[in-house]
N, CA, C and O atoms as CSV, one atom per row, in Angstrom:
chain,resi,resn,atom,element,x,y,z
A,1,MET,N,N,-0.950,-15.307,51.435
A,1,MET,CA,C,-0.214,-15.092,50.285
A,1,MET,C,C,0.591,-13.738,50.375
A,1,MET,O,O,-0.117,-12.731,50.368
A,2,THR,N,N,2.149,-13.520,50.472
A,2,THR,CA,C,2.564,-12.482,50.633
A,2,THR,C,C,3.031,-11.800,49.036
A,2,THR,O,O,3.250,-12.357,47.960
A,3,ARG,N,N,3.059,-10.516,49.404
A,3,ARG,CA,C,3.621,-9.628,48.156
A,3,ARG,C,C,4.963,-9.432,47.956
A,3,ARG,O,O,5.606,-8.918,48.872
A,4,PRO,N,N,5.617,-9.801,46.739
A,4,PRO,CA,C,6.940,-10.079,46.798
A,4,PRO,C,C,7.543,-8.874,46.582
A,4,PRO,O,O,7.012,-8.001,45.894
A,5,THR,N,N,8.827,-8.723,47.219
A,5,THR,CA,C,9.175,-7.057,47.295
A,5,THR,C,C,10.486,-7.001,46.012
A,5,THR,O,O,11.025,-5.929,45.740
A,6,ARG,N,N,10.847,-8.223,45.358
A,6,ARG,CA,C,11.746,-8.157,44.184
A,6,ARG,C,C,11.360,-8.947,43.569
A,6,ARG,O,O,11.084,-9.996,44.151
A,7,VAL,N,N,11.127,-8.859,41.995
A,7,VAL,CA,C,10.901,-9.710,40.939
A,7,VAL,C,C,11.889,-9.804,39.915
A,7,VAL,O,O,12.346,-8.761,39.449
A,8,ARG,N,N,12.323,-11.038,39.457
A,8,ARG,CA,C,13.001,-10.726,37.945
A,8,ARG,C,C,12.355,-10.203,36.934
A,8,ARG,O,O,11.257,-10.559,36.505
A,9,LEU,N,N,13.282,-9.042,36.406
A,9,LEU,CA,C,12.751,-8.419,35.445
A,9,LEU,C,C,12.094,-9.170,34.034
A,9,LEU,O,O,11.256,-8.563,33.368
A,10,ASP,N,N,12.553,-10.531,33.654
A,10,ASP,CA,C,11.876,-10.834,32.547
A,10,ASP,C,C,10.545,-11.331,33.214
A,10,ASP,O,O,9.538,-11.158,32.527
A,11,ARG,N,N,10.410,-11.800,34.192
A,11,ARG,CA,C,9.162,-12.236,34.881
A,11,ARG,C,C,8.035,-11.128,34.861
A,11,ARG,O,O,6.885,-11.299,34.457
A,12,TRP,N,N,8.572,-9.962,35.371
A,12,TRP,CA,C,7.600,-8.856,35.397
A,12,TRP,C,C,7.211,-8.007,34.127
A,12,TRP,O,O,6.207,-7.296,34.083
A,13,LEU,N,N,8.056,-8.149,33.165
A,13,LEU,CA,C,7.774,-7.596,31.853
A,13,LEU,C,C,6.891,-8.683,30.975
A,13,LEU,O,O,6.325,-8.234,29.978
A,14,TRP,N,N,6.773,-9.768,31.215
A,14,TRP,CA,C,5.847,-10.530,31.029
A,14,TRP,C,C,4.590,-10.903,31.966
A,14,TRP,O,O,3.682,-11.616,31.540
A,15,ALA,N,N,4.600,-10.390,33.228
A,15,ALA,CA,C,3.265,-10.142,33.819
A,15,ALA,C,C,2.815,-8.820,33.686
A,15,ALA,O,O,1.629,-8.662,33.976
A,16,ALA,N,N,3.516,-7.705,33.282
A,16,ALA,CA,C,3.116,-6.779,32.918
A,16,ALA,C,C,2.423,-6.315,31.412
A,16,ALA,O,O,1.958,-5.244,31.024
A,17,ARG,N,N,2.549,-7.333,30.919
A,17,ARG,CA,C,2.211,-7.615,29.304
A,17,ARG,C,C,2.523,-6.812,28.463
A,17,ARG,O,O,1.693,-6.230,27.764
A,18,PHE,N,N,4.259,-6.575,28.355
A,18,PHE,CA,C,4.962,-6.076,27.428
A,18,PHE,C,C,5.356,-7.061,26.501
A,18,PHE,O,O,5.622,-6.827,25.322
A,19,PHE,N,N,5.387,-8.096,27.012
A,19,PHE,CA,C,5.808,-9.643,26.097
A,19,PHE,C,C,4.691,-10.541,26.046
A,19,PHE,O,O,3.984,-10.431,27.047
A,20,LYS,N,N,4.283,-11.420,25.190
A,20,LYS,CA,C,3.540,-12.293,25.336
A,20,LYS,C,C,4.227,-13.717,26.000
A,20,LYS,O,O,3.455,-14.536,26.500
A,21,THR,N,N,5.393,-13.932,25.992
A,21,THR,CA,C,5.977,-14.886,26.388
A,21,THR,C,C,7.043,-14.658,27.710
A,21,THR,O,O,7.227,-13.468,27.964
A,22,ARG,N,N,7.691,-15.521,28.491
A,22,ARG,CA,C,8.744,-14.882,29.272
A,22,ARG,C,C,9.721,-15.228,28.650
A,22,ARG,O,O,10.781,-14.682,28.955
A,23,ALA,N,N,9.720,-16.235,27.582
A,23,ALA,CA,C,11.189,-16.435,26.647
A,23,ALA,C,C,11.111,-15.153,25.784
A,23,ALA,O,O,12.229,-14.687,25.565
A,24,LEU,N,N,10.179,-14.522,25.285
A,24,LEU,CA,C,10.424,-13.205,24.554
A,24,LEU,C,C,10.822,-12.126,25.122
A,24,LEU,O,O,11.395,-11.212,24.529
A,25,ALA,N,N,10.442,-12.153,26.790
A,25,ALA,CA,C,10.579,-11.103,27.491
A,25,ALA,C,C,12.091,-11.057,27.738
A,25,ALA,O,O,12.784,-10.080,28.022
A,26,ALA,N,N,12.437,-12.309,27.567
A,26,ALA,CA,C,14.264,-12.739,28.256
A,26,ALA,C,C,14.808,-12.536,27.028
A,26,ALA,O,O,15.887,-11.956,27.156
A,27,ALA,N,N,14.552,-12.744,25.965
A,27,ALA,CA,C,15.020,-12.288,24.546
A,27,ALA,C,C,15.253,-10.703,24.262
A,27,ALA,O,O,16.219,-10.105,23.787
A,28,ALA,N,N,14.023,-10.268,24.725
A,28,ALA,CA,C,14.467,-8.700,24.319
A,28,ALA,C,C,15.502,-8.034,25.430
A,28,ALA,O,O,16.126,-6.995,25.216
A,29,VAL,N,N,15.580,-8.822,26.671
A,29,VAL,CA,C,16.500,-8.027,27.461
A,29,VAL,C,C,18.152,-8.342,27.212
A,29,VAL,O,O,19.124,-7.631,27.466
A,30,GLY,N,N,18.072,-9.712,26.604
A,30,GLY,CA,C,19.175,-10.090,26.501
A,30,GLY,C,C,19.852,-9.456,25.167
A,30,GLY,O,O,21.079,-9.442,25.076
A,31,ALA,N,N,19.074,-8.961,24.190
A,31,ALA,CA,C,19.317,-8.195,22.890
A,31,ALA,C,C,19.562,-6.682,23.411
A,31,ALA,O,O,20.126,-5.920,22.626
A,32,GLY,N,N,19.202,-6.229,24.596
A,32,GLY,CA,C,19.382,-4.951,25.084
A,32,GLY,C,C,18.466,-4.259,24.523
A,32,GLY,O,O,18.752,-3.264,23.857
A,33,GLN,N,N,16.997,-4.745,24.734
A,33,GLN,CA,C,15.691,-3.718,24.260
A,33,GLN,C,C,15.459,-2.993,25.274
A,33,GLN,O,O,15.015,-1.850,25.163
A,34,VAL,N,N,15.817,-3.748,26.796
A,34,VAL,CA,C,15.213,-2.968,27.738
A,34,VAL,C,C,16.195,-2.308,28.709
A,34,VAL,O,O,17.207,-2.972,28.933
A,35,GLU,N,N,16.088,-1.143,29.320
A,35,GLU,CA,C,17.002,-0.670,30.015
A,35,GLU,C,C,16.409,-0.399,31.313
A,35,GLU,O,O,15.326,0.173,31.443
A,36,LEU,N,N,17.280,-0.903,32.474
A,36,LEU,CA,C,16.521,-0.647,33.862
A,36,LEU,C,C,17.612,0.235,34.646
A,36,LEU,O,O,18.781,-0.039,34.916
A,37,ASN,N,N,16.885,1.335,34.912
A,37,ASN,CA,C,17.343,2.680,35.748
A,37,ASN,C,C,18.767,3.282,34.390
A,37,ASN,O,O,19.959,3.417,34.668
A,38,GLY,N,N,18.417,3.420,33.628
A,38,GLY,CA,C,19.355,4.004,32.548
A,38,GLY,C,C,20.623,3.019,32.184
A,38,GLY,O,O,21.576,3.486,31.560
A,39,GLU,N,N,20.608,1.869,32.525
A,39,GLU,CA,C,21.620,0.987,32.130
A,39,GLU,C,C,21.204,-0.606,31.938
A,39,GLU,O,O,20.470,-1.238,32.699
A,40,ARG,N,N,21.933,-1.169,30.581
A,40,ARG,CA,C,21.377,-2.487,30.424
A,40,ARG,C,C,21.471,-3.127,31.514
A,40,ARG,O,O,22.289,-2.939,32.415
A,41,ALA,N,N,20.447,-4.069,31.446
A,41,ALA,CA,C,20.371,-5.216,32.500
A,41,ALA,C,C,20.000,-6.661,31.868
A,41,ALA,O,O,19.540,-6.865,30.744
A,42,LYS,N,N,20.241,-7.390,32.634
A,42,LYS,CA,C,20.073,-8.891,32.699
A,42,LYS,C,C,18.718,-9.522,32.866
A,42,LYS,O,O,17.934,-8.810,33.493
A,43,ARG,N,N,18.179,-10.848,32.404
A,43,ARG,CA,C,17.152,-10.898,32.672
A,43,ARG,C,C,16.431,-11.213,34.058
A,43,ARG,O,O,15.265,-11.134,34.444
A,44,ALA,N,N,17.579,-11.587,34.611
A,44,ALA,CA,C,17.406,-12.125,36.117
A,44,ALA,C,C,17.632,-11.289,37.198
A,44,ALA,O,O,17.596,-11.635,38.379
A,45,LYS,N,N,17.948,-9.795,36.620
A,45,LYS,CA,C,18.205,-8.558,37.570
A,45,LYS,C,C,16.799,-8.403,38.344
A,45,LYS,O,O,15.732,-8.267,37.745
A,46,PRO,N,N,16.931,-8.441,39.809
A,46,PRO,CA,C,15.865,-7.816,40.632
A,46,PRO,C,C,15.212,-6.498,40.457
A,46,PRO,O,O,15.863,-5.469,40.636
A,47,LEU,N,N,13.884,-6.466,40.095
A,47,LEU,CA,C,13.145,-5.279,39.951
A,47,LEU,C,C,12.291,-5.190,41.316
A,47,LEU,O,O,11.805,-6.058,42.040
A,48,GLY,N,N,12.311,-3.668,41.373
A,48,GLY,CA,C,11.649,-3.073,42.671
A,48,GLY,C,C,10.726,-2.124,42.389
A,48,GLY,O,O,10.501,-1.760,41.235
A,49,VAL,N,N,10.158,-1.681,43.363
A,49,VAL,CA,C,9.145,-0.393,43.013
A,49,VAL,C,C,9.738,0.878,42.807
A,49,VAL,O,O,10.695,1.191,43.515
A,50,GLY,N,N,9.336,1.615,41.989
A,50,GLY,CA,C,10.108,2.816,42.073
A,50,GLY,C,C,11.377,2.953,40.878
A,50,GLY,O,O,12.194,3.861,40.719
A,51,ASP,N,N,11.178,1.642,40.106
A,51,ASP,CA,C,12.632,1.544,39.158
A,51,ASP,C,C,11.965,2.188,37.954
A,51,ASP,O,O,10.766,2.400,37.776
A,52,ARG,N,N,13.069,2.472,37.114
A,52,ARG,CA,C,12.593,3.151,35.660
A,52,ARG,C,C,13.000,2.255,34.494
A,52,ARG,O,O,14.196,2.073,34.269
A,53,LEU,N,N,11.945,1.623,33.657
A,53,LEU,CA,C,12.313,1.020,32.313
A,53,LEU,C,C,12.495,1.827,31.110
A,53,LEU,O,O,12.189,3.020,31.097
A,54,ARG,N,N,12.849,1.386,30.377
A,54,ARG,CA,C,12.852,1.586,28.781
A,54,ARG,C,C,12.954,0.618,28.171
A,54,ARG,O,O,13.946,-0.099,28.047
A,55,VAL,N,N,11.505,0.463,27.550
A,55,VAL,CA,C,11.488,-0.883,26.885
A,55,VAL,C,C,11.290,-0.478,25.383
A,55,VAL,O,O,10.482,0.371,25.008
A,56,ARG,N,N,12.157,-1.218,24.546
A,56,ARG,CA,C,11.988,-1.015,22.920
A,56,ARG,C,C,11.067,-2.063,22.300
A,56,ARG,O,O,11.519,-3.197,22.457
A,57,ARG,N,N,10.199,-2.029,21.807
A,57,ARG,CA,C,9.532,-3.070,21.029
A,57,ARG,C,C,9.011,-2.622,19.593
A,57,ARG,O,O,7.925,-2.087,19.368
A,58,GLY,N,N,9.881,-2.906,18.773
A,58,GLY,CA,C,9.797,-2.609,17.268
A,58,GLY,C,C,10.348,-1.100,17.096
A,58,GLY,O,O,11.400,-0.789,17.655
A,59,PRO,N,N,9.572,-0.089,16.254
A,59,PRO,CA,C,9.804,1.326,16.471
A,59,PRO,C,C,9.355,1.968,17.637
A,59,PRO,O,O,9.426,3.186,17.801
A,60,PHE,N,N,8.817,1.041,18.584
A,60,PHE,CA,C,8.209,2.213,19.672
A,60,PHE,C,C,9.013,2.058,20.896
A,60,PHE,O,O,9.768,1.098,21.052
A,61,GLU,N,N,8.862,2.974,21.749
A,61,GLU,CA,C,9.530,2.804,22.787
A,61,GLU,C,C,8.744,3.346,24.189
A,61,GLU,O,O,8.316,4.483,24.386
A,62,TYR,N,N,8.693,2.294,25.012
A,62,TYR,CA,C,7.698,2.830,26.160
A,62,TYR,C,C,9.004,3.329,27.584
A,62,TYR,O,O,10.101,2.803,27.773
A,63,LEU,N,N,8.378,4.452,28.353
A,63,LEU,CA,C,9.012,4.701,29.360
A,63,LEU,C,C,8.322,4.657,30.298
A,63,LEU,O,O,7.295,5.332,30.227
A,64,VAL,N,N,8.557,3.907,31.496
A,64,VAL,CA,C,7.805,3.419,32.587
A,64,VAL,C,C,8.242,3.353,34.017
A,64,VAL,O,O,9.394,3.039,34.315
A,65,VAL,N,N,7.499,3.592,34.733
A,65,VAL,CA,C,8.086,3.688,36.260
A,65,VAL,C,C,7.172,2.710,36.593
A,65,VAL,O,O,6.031,2.643,36.135
A,66,VAL,N,N,7.956,1.507,37.854
A,66,VAL,CA,C,7.419,0.291,38.348
A,66,VAL,C,C,6.326,0.913,39.576
A,66,VAL,O,O,6.824,1.666,40.414
A,67,ARG,N,N,5.258,0.681,39.643
A,67,ARG,CA,C,4.327,1.093,40.555
A,67,ARG,C,C,3.968,-0.324,41.329
A,67,ARG,O,O,3.524,-0.136,42.461
A,68,GLY,N,N,4.075,-1.668,40.937
A,68,GLY,CA,C,3.658,-2.523,41.502
A,68,GLY,C,C,4.509,-3.952,41.074
A,68,GLY,O,O,5.133,-3.984,40.013
A,69,LEU,N,N,4.481,-4.887,41.809
A,69,LEU,CA,C,4.981,-6.148,41.393
A,69,LEU,C,C,4.583,-7.300,41.785
A,69,LEU,O,O,4.132,-7.660,42.872
A,70,ALA,N,N,4.839,-8.025,40.539
A,70,ALA,CA,C,3.807,-9.399,40.173
A,70,ALA,C,C,4.731,-10.444,39.474
A,70,ALA,O,O,5.551,-10.052,38.645
A,71,GLU,N,N,4.631,-11.607,39.752
A,71,GLU,CA,C,5.071,-12.815,39.325
A,71,GLU,C,C,4.443,-13.450,38.382
A,71,GLU,O,O,5.070,-14.052,37.510
A,72,HIS,N,N,3.013,-13.406,38.421
A,72,HIS,CA,C,2.349,-13.881,37.404
A,72,HIS,C,C,1.411,-13.322,36.767
A,72,HIS,O,O,0.737,-12.472,37.349
A,73,ARG,N,N,1.148,-13.652,35.462
A,73,ARG,CA,C,0.269,-12.601,34.692
A,73,ARG,C,C,-1.068,-12.787,34.914
A,73,ARG,O,O,-1.611,-13.888,35.017
A,74,ALA,N,N,-1.690,-11.550,35.002
A,74,ALA,CA,C,-3.334,-11.343,35.084
A,74,ALA,C,C,-3.869,-10.506,34.179
A,74,ALA,O,O,-3.395,-10.364,33.051
A,75,SER,N,N,-4.834,-9.931,34.586
A,75,SER,CA,C,-5.635,-9.327,33.271
A,75,SER,C,C,-5.029,-8.073,32.875
A,75,SER,O,O,-4.091,-7.588,33.507
A,76,PRO,N,N,-5.565,-7.502,31.789
A,76,PRO,CA,C,-4.769,-6.641,31.325
A,76,PRO,C,C,-4.742,-5.194,32.086
A,76,PRO,O,O,-3.840,-4.359,32.149
A,77,ALA,N,N,-6.355,-5.205,32.768
A,77,ALA,CA,C,-6.565,-4.022,33.949
A,77,ALA,C,C,-5.408,-4.121,34.750
A,77,ALA,O,O,-4.583,-3.209,34.800
A,78,ALA,N,N,-5.267,-5.492,35.570
A,78,ALA,CA,C,-4.153,-5.545,36.489
A,78,ALA,C,C,-2.844,-5.338,36.274
A,78,ALA,O,O,-2.083,-4.945,37.158
A,79,ALA,N,N,-2.383,-5.672,34.690
A,79,ALA,CA,C,-1.067,-5.539,34.272
A,79,ALA,C,C,-1.008,-3.825,34.108
A,79,ALA,O,O,-0.042,-3.282,34.645
A,80,ALA,N,N,-1.763,-3.160,33.562
A,80,ALA,CA,C,-1.861,-1.652,33.592
A,80,ALA,C,C,-1.561,-0.794,34.775
A,80,ALA,O,O,-0.919,0.254,34.709
A,81,ALA,N,N,-2.256,-1.496,36.263
A,81,ALA,CA,C,-1.652,-1.071,37.180
A,81,ALA,C,C,-0.312,-1.337,38.032
A,81,ALA,O,O,-0.059,-1.139,39.221
A,82,LEU,N,N,0.419,-1.840,37.013
A,82,LEU,CA,C,1.763,-2.210,37.534
A,82,LEU,C,C,2.699,-1.372,37.516
A,82,LEU,O,O,3.648,-1.472,38.294
A,83,TYR,N,N,2.588,-0.334,36.567
A,83,TYR,CA,C,3.287,0.724,36.019
A,83,TYR,C,C,2.787,1.801,35.707
A,83,TYR,O,O,1.639,1.792,35.263
A,84,ASP,N,N,3.378,2.831,35.823
A,84,ASP,CA,C,2.987,4.120,35.325
A,84,ASP,C,C,3.933,4.991,34.000
A,84,ASP,O,O,5.113,5.290,34.183
A,85,GLU,N,N,3.265,5.285,32.814
A,85,GLU,CA,C,3.853,5.452,31.894
A,85,GLU,C,C,4.284,7.016,31.713
A,85,GLU,O,O,3.460,7.890,31.982
A,86,ASP,N,N,5.358,7.290,31.336
A,86,ASP,CA,C,5.951,8.956,30.884
A,86,ASP,C,C,5.067,9.453,29.954
A,86,ASP,O,O,5.158,9.075,28.786
A,87,PRO,N,N,3.935,10.517,30.409
A,87,PRO,CA,C,3.355,11.162,29.249
A,87,PRO,C,C,3.975,11.130,28.118
A,87,PRO,O,O,3.580,10.420,27.194
A,88,GLU,N,N,5.346,12.125,28.015
A,88,GLU,CA,C,5.936,12.543,27.028
A,88,GLU,C,C,6.059,11.340,26.035
A,88,GLU,O,O,5.757,11.313,24.842
A,89,GLY,N,N,6.443,10.607,26.621
A,89,GLY,CA,C,6.780,8.958,25.868
A,89,GLY,C,C,5.534,8.370,25.199
A,89,GLY,O,O,5.649,7.683,24.184
A,90,LYS,N,N,4.341,8.631,25.757
A,90,LYS,CA,C,3.246,8.074,25.196
A,90,LYS,C,C,2.858,8.357,23.999
A,90,LYS,O,O,2.593,7.580,23.082
A,91,ARG,N,N,2.808,10.325,24.041
A,91,ARG,CA,C,2.887,11.012,23.232
A,91,ARG,C,C,3.596,10.945,22.169
A,91,ARG,O,O,2.985,11.000,21.102
A,92,ARG,N,N,4.928,10.821,22.149
A,92,ARG,CA,C,5.589,10.408,21.142
A,92,ARG,C,C,5.451,9.243,20.268
A,92,ARG,O,O,5.582,9.285,19.044
A,93,ARG,N,N,5.130,8.008,21.084
A,93,ARG,CA,C,4.813,6.666,20.652
A,93,ARG,C,C,3.349,6.961,19.853
A,93,ARG,O,O,3.281,6.382,18.769
A,94,GLU,N,N,2.288,7.691,20.185
A,94,GLU,CA,C,1.283,7.754,19.466
A,94,GLU,C,C,1.347,8.625,18.395
A,94,GLU,O,O,0.627,8.406,17.421
A,95,ARG,N,N,2.208,9.728,18.416
A,95,ARG,CA,C,2.465,10.476,17.270
A,95,ARG,C,C,3.321,9.165,16.153
A,95,ARG,O,O,2.852,8.852,15.058
A,96,LEU,N,N,4.142,8.779,16.523
A,96,LEU,CA,C,5.008,7.748,15.820
A,96,LEU,C,C,3.857,6.884,14.919
A,96,LEU,O,O,3.666,6.856,13.703
A,97,ALA,N,N,3.221,6.238,15.959
A,97,ALA,CA,C,1.895,5.125,15.552
A,97,ALA,C,C,1.016,5.840,14.210
A,97,ALA,O,O,0.579,5.348,13.170
A,98,GLU,N,N,0.991,7.161,14.742
A,98,GLU,CA,C,-0.137,7.969,13.679
A,98,GLU,C,C,0.654,8.127,12.372
A,98,GLU,O,O,0.116,7.786,11.318
A,99,GLN,N,N,2.127,8.716,12.379
A,99,GLN,CA,C,2.558,8.845,11.161
A,99,GLN,C,C,2.708,7.459,10.473
A,99,GLN,O,O,2.784,7.401,9.246
A,100,LEU,N,N,2.752,6.371,11.227
A,100,LEU,CA,C,3.424,5.223,10.370
A,100,LEU,C,C,1.713,4.499,9.693
A,100,LEU,O,O,1.689,3.757,8.712
A,101,ARG,N,N,0.592,4.871,10.371
A,101,ARG,CA,C,-0.407,4.654,10.107
A,101,ARG,C,C,-0.912,5.381,8.721
A,101,ARG,O,O,-1.728,4.915,7.925
A,102,VAL,N,N,-0.282,6.534,8.640
A,102,VAL,CA,C,-0.758,7.549,7.512
A,102,VAL,C,C,0.159,7.360,6.156
A,102,VAL,O,O,-0.141,7.629,4.993
A,103,ALA,N,N,1.560,6.726,6.773
A,103,ALA,CA,C,2.378,6.960,5.664
A,103,ALA,C,C,2.117,6.163,4.705
A,103,ALA,O,O,1.509,5.142,5.024
A,104,PRO,N,N,2.459,6.341,3.321
A,104,PRO,CA,C,1.923,5.328,2.235
A,104,PRO,C,C,2.832,3.844,2.253
A,104,PRO,O,O,4.052,3.729,2.372
A,105,SER,N,N,1.958,2.932,2.116
A,105,SER,CA,C,3.016,1.776,2.270
A,105,SER,C,C,3.776,1.597,0.686
A,105,SER,O,O,3.498,2.080,-0.411
A,106,LEU,N,N,4.893,0.635,1.166
A,106,LEU,CA,C,5.885,0.226,0.127
A,106,LEU,C,C,5.346,-1.072,-0.699
A,106,LEU,O,O,5.644,-2.198,-0.301
A,107,ARG,N,N,4.751,-0.930,-1.562
A,107,ARG,CA,C,3.968,-2.438,-2.203
A,107,ARG,C,C,4.575,-2.424,-3.721
A,107,ARG,O,O,4.943,-1.326,-4.139
A,108,TYR,N,N,4.689,-3.402,-4.459
A,108,TYR,CA,C,4.985,-3.829,-5.959
A,108,TYR,C,C,3.406,-3.334,-6.499
A,108,TYR,O,O,2.278,-3.733,-6.207
A,109,GLU,N,N,3.839,-2.423,-7.291
A,109,GLU,CA,C,2.820,-1.831,-8.085
A,109,GLU,C,C,2.697,-2.365,-9.739
A,109,GLU,O,O,2.159,-1.750,-10.660
A,110,GLY,N,N,3.268,-3.502,-9.786
A,110,GLY,CA,C,3.728,-4.103,-11.277
A,110,GLY,C,C,2.255,-4.953,-11.508
A,110,GLY,O,O,1.912,-5.666,-10.565
A,111,LYS,N,N,1.455,-4.917,-12.598
A,111,LYS,CA,C,0.314,-5.281,-13.099
A,111,LYS,C,C,0.456,-6.832,-13.431
A,111,LYS,O,O,-0.612,-7.327,-13.792
A,112,GLY,N,N,1.501,-7.681,-13.392
A,112,GLY,CA,C,1.728,-8.892,-13.443
A,112,GLY,C,C,1.839,-9.254,-15.234
A,112,GLY,O,O,2.370,-8.481,-16.031
A,113,ARG,N,N,1.290,-10.424,-15.567
A,113,ARG,CA,C,1.217,-10.902,-16.726
A,113,ARG,C,C,0.996,-9.521,-18.033
A,113,ARG,O,O,0.060,-8.725,-17.959
A,114,PRO,N,N,1.710,-9.495,-18.793
A,114,PRO,CA,C,0.957,-8.356,-19.655
A,114,PRO,C,C,-0.078,-8.916,-20.497
A,114,PRO,O,O,-0.179,-10.102,-20.812
A,115,THR,N,N,-0.933,-7.848,-20.877
A,115,THR,CA,C,-2.400,-8.093,-21.443
A,115,THR,C,C,-1.981,-8.550,-22.992
A,115,THR,O,O,-0.849,-8.636,-23.468
A,116,LYS,N,N,-3.291,-8.818,-23.630
A,116,LYS,CA,C,-3.031,-9.395,-25.059
A,116,LYS,C,C,-2.575,-8.083,-26.152
A,116,LYS,O,O,-1.892,-8.163,-27.173
A,117,ARG,N,N,-3.002,-7.281,-25.740
A,117,ARG,CA,C,-2.570,-5.726,-26.376
A,117,ARG,C,C,-1.192,-5.507,-26.219
A,117,ARG,O,O,-0.566,-5.244,-27.246
A,118,GLU,N,N,-0.433,-5.571,-24.881
A,118,GLU,CA,C,0.945,-5.689,-24.506
A,118,GLU,C,C,1.761,-6.467,-25.040
A,118,GLU,O,O,2.852,-6.108,-25.485
A,119,ARG,N,N,1.325,-7.614,-25.057
A,119,ARG,CA,C,1.771,-8.817,-26.079
A,119,ARG,C,C,2.405,-8.680,-27.424
A,119,ARG,O,O,3.470,-9.063,-27.908
A,120,ARG,N,N,0.979,-7.735,-28.026
A,120,ARG,CA,C,1.363,-7.534,-29.348
A,120,ARG,C,C,1.984,-6.580,-29.433
A,120,ARG,O,O,2.640,-6.527,-30.474
A,121,GLU,N,N,2.076,-5.817,-28.827
A,121,GLU,CA,C,3.123,-4.740,-28.970
A,121,GLU,C,C,4.735,-4.860,-28.894
A,121,GLU,O,O,5.581,-4.193,-29.489
A,122,ILE,N,N,4.897,-5.951,-27.947
A,122,ILE,CA,C,6.057,-6.648,-27.461
A,122,ILE,C,C,6.822,-7.458,-28.744
A,122,ILE,O,O,8.027,-7.459,-28.997
A,123,GLU,N,N,5.706,-8.158,-29.481
A,123,GLU,CA,C,5.926,-8.757,-30.175
A,123,GLU,C,C,6.051,-8.275,-31.696
A,123,GLU,O,O,6.415,-8.950,-32.660
A,124,LYS,N,N,5.710,-7.117,-31.668
A,124,LYS,CA,C,6.317,-6.014,-32.960
A,124,LYS,C,C,7.564,-5.370,-32.465
A,124,LYS,O,O,8.492,-5.135,-33.238
A,125,LEU,N,N,7.604,-5.117,-31.372
A,125,LEU,CA,C,8.988,-4.795,-31.179
A,125,LEU,C,C,10.000,-5.660,-31.537
A,125,LEU,O,O,11.026,-5.258,-32.084
A,126,LYS,N,N,9.753,-7.032,-31.223
A,126,LYS,CA,C,10.787,-8.015,-31.317
A,126,LYS,C,C,10.733,-8.195,-32.859
A,126,LYS,O,O,11.810,-8.452,-33.397
A,127,GLY,N,N,9.808,-8.112,-33.518
A,127,GLY,CA,C,9.788,-8.102,-34.769
A,127,GLY,C,C,9.186,-9.747,-35.578
A,127,GLY,O,O,9.286,-10.400,-36.617
A,128,GLU,N,N,8.688,-9.753,-34.535
A,128,GLU,CA,C,7.975,-11.698,-35.113
A,128,GLU,C,C,6.278,-11.184,-35.571
A,128,GLU,O,O,5.470,-12.017,-35.982
């Protein structure tokens, strides 16, 4: 079996496990969340070894250099061998993940129904 020299961008993103399905990868490329060599790319754009990608997934941003090509999805270890990640980008992403983990979550602090005592106080205020 011969190794491909060029692969579609959406297919590579799926094979490198940035997205769970090719449809999600194609949608992200179409939405402008993926840049190839500093420019917005289309999903069928041929990708080669040495190309630089910026992939945005939620609040996180991956800066990677393509080191290998694959048209089929493989194990996570094989997928990780397809690219090299920028160390500064990885540090920023990990720092953001830590900040999001530590940050207080916004949630409803209401107690629901009033207690019997609170109901009596409400009734007293209403004059019942």
